[in-house]
N, C-alpha and C positions, 0 to 999 in steps of 0.2 A: 505497501499500498503510500502509492505514498507520500514519504511527512512525520508516516509514522516514527515509533523509533523500536526499534528490536536487537538482541545478545543470539547470538549462535554458536552454543560446545560444539567440541568434538578434536575431534585430534589433531597434535601440536606438527606440526609441519615443519621444514625446514626455515625457517625464517622465523621461528617462534620465541622467543629463552623464557626456558621453560624456570632462570632466574626470576621473569619481571613479572610477578604475577598481576594480571588482570592486565596486560599490551597489549594485545586484543580487543580490553576493549576498549581504551583509550584510547586504539590510534584510530577506531571505528568514530570516537568521540567519546566516548561516554565521561563522563567524572568516577575519575578508580583513586579511592583504598584502601590503603593495601596495609596492615597489618601483621605481628612478629607471633604472639601466641597469645590467647581466646581470650585473657582481662583483659588488655588493649583493643580484641572486641569484645568484652562488653560496653569499656568508655566510650567506643566511637558510637557505638550505638545510641546511649546514652545519649551524650550531648548534638547528636546531628536528629534530621533526620532525610532516610533516604526510603528511596525507592524498592532495591535489592536489596537480598544480601545476599554476599553465597562467599565461602567454607568449605576451610580445608576438616576435614571430619578428625587430619591428626596433630590437626596446633598442637603449640609445646603447653606444656600447664593445665588446660583446660579440652578438652577436644571439643570442634565442632559440632558433635551431638548438642557436649551438655552447656557449651553458649544457644545455640537454635530454647533446648527445655528453658533457662534458665527468664531468655527473651522471651517467649510465648509467656512465662507464666509471671514476671513484669509489665505485658502488659506491648514490650515496644509495638509503635510501628501500626497499634490502633487512630486513626482516625476519628 
């Protein structure tokens, strides 16, 4: 659809760098905040409004599943 924003997930191509989380989304024009652990993810989610949150299930300290449960329990993201 013209004018609609969308994101696509898939396999990494040779031009994408696995060390830069969100690089493909940034290149597509999306604003991306990348953090290194679950506690930072919770902090960012509490202090900003996001349309979507992409979590790694292997985040150090608190995995992505726990971050998601905590955000849901707090009611984060509800408008």
